[in-house]
C-alpha positions as CSV (number, residue, x, y, z in Angstrom):
1,G,0.0,0.0,0.0
2,D,0.9,3.7,-0.2
3,T,3.1,4.7,2.8
4,A,3.9,8.2,1.7
5,Y,2.0,9.9,4.6
6,R,3.3,7.4,7.3
7,P,6.0,8.7,9.7
8,A,9.3,6.7,9.8
9,T,8.6,5.3,13.3
10,E,5.3,3.9,12.1
11,L,7.0,2.2,9.1
12,V,9.6,0.6,11.4
13,M,6.8,-0.6,13.8
14,A,4.8,-2.0,10.9
15,S,7.8,-3.8,9.5
16,A,8.5,-5.3,12.9
17,G,4.8,-6.5,13.1
18,I,3.9,-4.0,15.8
19,R,0.8,-1.9,15.6
20,F,-1.0,0.2,18.2
21,G,-3.9,-1.9,19.4
22,R,-6.1,0.0,21.8
23,V,-6.4,1.9,25.0
24,V,-8.1,0.0,27.8
25,L,-10.1,1.7,30.5
26,M,-11.4,0.0,33.6
27,A,-15.0,0.4,34.9
28,R,-16.7,-1.0,37.9
29,G,-19.0,-3.9,36.9
30,A,-21.6,-4.2,34.1
31,E,-23.2,-0.8,35.1
32,G,-19.8,1.0,34.8
33,V,-19.2,-0.5,31.4
34,A,-22.7,0.5,30.2
35,N,-22.4,4.0,31.6
36,S,-18.9,4.5,29.9
37,V,-20.2,3.1,26.6
38,N,-23.1,5.6,26.8
39,F,-20.8,8.5,27.3
40,Y,-18.2,7.7,24.7
41,Q,-20.8,6.8,22.1
42,N,-23.3,9.7,22.7
43,A,-21.0,12.5,23.8
44,L,-18.0,11.8,21.6
45,G,-19.6,9.8,18.7
46,L,-17.5,6.7,19.0
47,T,-18.9,3.6,17.3
48,V,-19.7,0.6,19.4
49,I,-18.1,-2.5,17.8
50,R,-18.9,-5.0,20.6
51,H,-20.6,-4.7,24.0
52,T,-21.2,-7.3,26.7
53,D,-21.7,-6.9,30.4
54,D,-18.0,-7.3,31.1
55,W,-16.4,-5.7,28.1
56,A,-16.9,-3.2,25.3
57,E,-14.9,-2.1,22.3
58,L,-15.5,1.2,20.5
59,A,-13.8,2.8,17.5
60,C,-13.1,6.4,16.3
61,P,-11.6,7.3,12.9
62,A,-7.8,7.9,13.2
63,G,-6.2,11.2,12.1
64,D,-2.7,11.7,10.8
65,Q,0.0,13.8,12.5
66,S,-1.6,17.0,11.1
67,G,-4.9,16.2,12.8
68,Q,-6.5,15.4,9.4
69,Q,-8.2,12.1,8.8
70,T,-6.1,9.8,6.7
71,P,-7.5,9.3,3.1
72,A,-8.8,5.8,4.1
73,A,-10.4,7.1,7.3
74,A,-12.1,9.9,5.3
75,G,-13.5,7.3,2.9
76,L,-11.5,8.5,-0.1
77,D,-10.0,5.1,-0.8
78,A,-12.6,2.4,-0.3
79,S,-10.1,-0.4,-0.9
80,A,-8.0,0.6,2.1
81,A,-9.1,-0.5,5.6
82,A,-9.9,2.7,7.5
83,P,-7.5,3.1,10.4
84,S,-9.2,3.7,13.7
85,F,-8.4,4.3,17.3
86,R,-9.8,1.5,19.5
87,L,-11.1,2.1,23.0
88,T,-11.8,-1.0,25.2
89,I,-13.8,-0.7,28.4
90,K,-13.3,-3.7,30.8
91,S,-15.3,-4.6,33.9
92,V,-13.2,-4.9,37.1
93,E,-14.0,-5.1,40.8
94,S,-10.6,-4.4,42.4
95,E,-10.0,-0.9,43.8
96,A,-6.4,-1.1,42.5
97,H,-7.7,-1.4,38.9
98,L,-10.1,1.5,39.4
99,S,-7.7,4.3,40.5
100,T,-8.4,7.0,37.9
101,G,-6.5,10.2,37.6
102,Y,-3.3,8.4,36.7
103,G,-4.7,6.5,33.8
104,P,-4.4,7.5,30.1
105,I,-5.5,10.9,28.9
106,L,-7.7,10.4,25.8
107,T,-7.4,13.3,23.4
108,F,-9.9,13.9,20.6
109,D,-9.6,16.3,17.7
110,V,-13.0,18.1,17.2
111,D,-14.4,20.3,14.5
112,D,-16.5,22.5,16.9
113,M,-15.2,22.9,20.5
114,D,-18.4,24.5,21.8
115,M,-20.6,21.7,20.4
116,A,-18.3,19.0,21.7
117,V,-18.1,20.5,25.2
118,A,-21.9,20.9,25.3
119,R,-22.5,17.2,24.2
120,C,-20.0,16.0,26.8
121,A,-21.6,18.1,29.5
122,Q,-25.1,16.9,28.5
123,M,-23.8,13.3,28.9
124,G,-22.2,13.9,32.3
125,G,-18.8,15.2,31.5
126,K,-17.4,18.1,33.6
127,L,-14.9,20.7,32.4
128,D,-11.7,20.6,34.3
129,G,-10.9,24.3,34.1
130,P,-11.8,26.8,31.4
131,I,-11.3,26.3,27.6
132,Q,-7.9,27.5,26.6
133,Y,-7.2,29.5,23.5
134,P,-3.5,29.1,22.5
135,A,-2.4,30.3,19.0
136,H,-2.7,26.8,17.5
137,G,-6.4,26.4,18.4
138,K,-8.8,25.7,21.3
139,V,-8.0,23.1,24.1
140,A,-10.3,21.8,26.8
141,A,-9.9,19.2,29.5
142,L,-12.8,17.5,31.1
143,R,-13.6,14.5,33.2
144,A,-15.8,11.8,31.8
145,P,-18.4,10.3,34.1
146,D,-16.1,7.3,34.6
147,G,-13.4,9.7,36.0
148,Y,-10.9,9.6,33.1
149,V,-9.5,12.8,31.7
150,I,-10.6,13.7,28.2
151,G,-8.8,16.3,26.1
152,L,-10.5,18.1,23.3
153,Y,-8.6,20.0,20.6
154,E,-9.9,22.2,17.8
155,P,-7.0,23.3,15.6
156,S,-7.1,27.0,14.5
157,I,-7.9,27.5,10.8
158,V,-4.7,28.6,9.1
């Protein structure tokens, strides 16, 4: 396939048989999994691939380094498998597995910051400080209902 847009490290990883798989978030029991799926699906628009009481997998189209969707993810090349970011939510009961705040920070590129923040708030997300307006765009941090930090980024139009 065409590898012109792929960074060198990605090419090395692919040639070594290594690919990014997914981010795994822990949730308390079936209700925690269901609540997390509800937020990530309805607030951020992720697509549910599989969902059981103990486990869920969601997908989001992947962007390239510039923040733009890759041609396959944008649907421009139907023969290429659309790359996607995978988010797995796993049911656990142990307190050690549930300590949030030190887990991954999920960052999503958005087209409309105000709309994304409003959808997240409507689904139980809470802003963690004000929206920032650096020269490169808008940046917001919020806590999802499951306690994980979500970053939103709307690049400035150049």
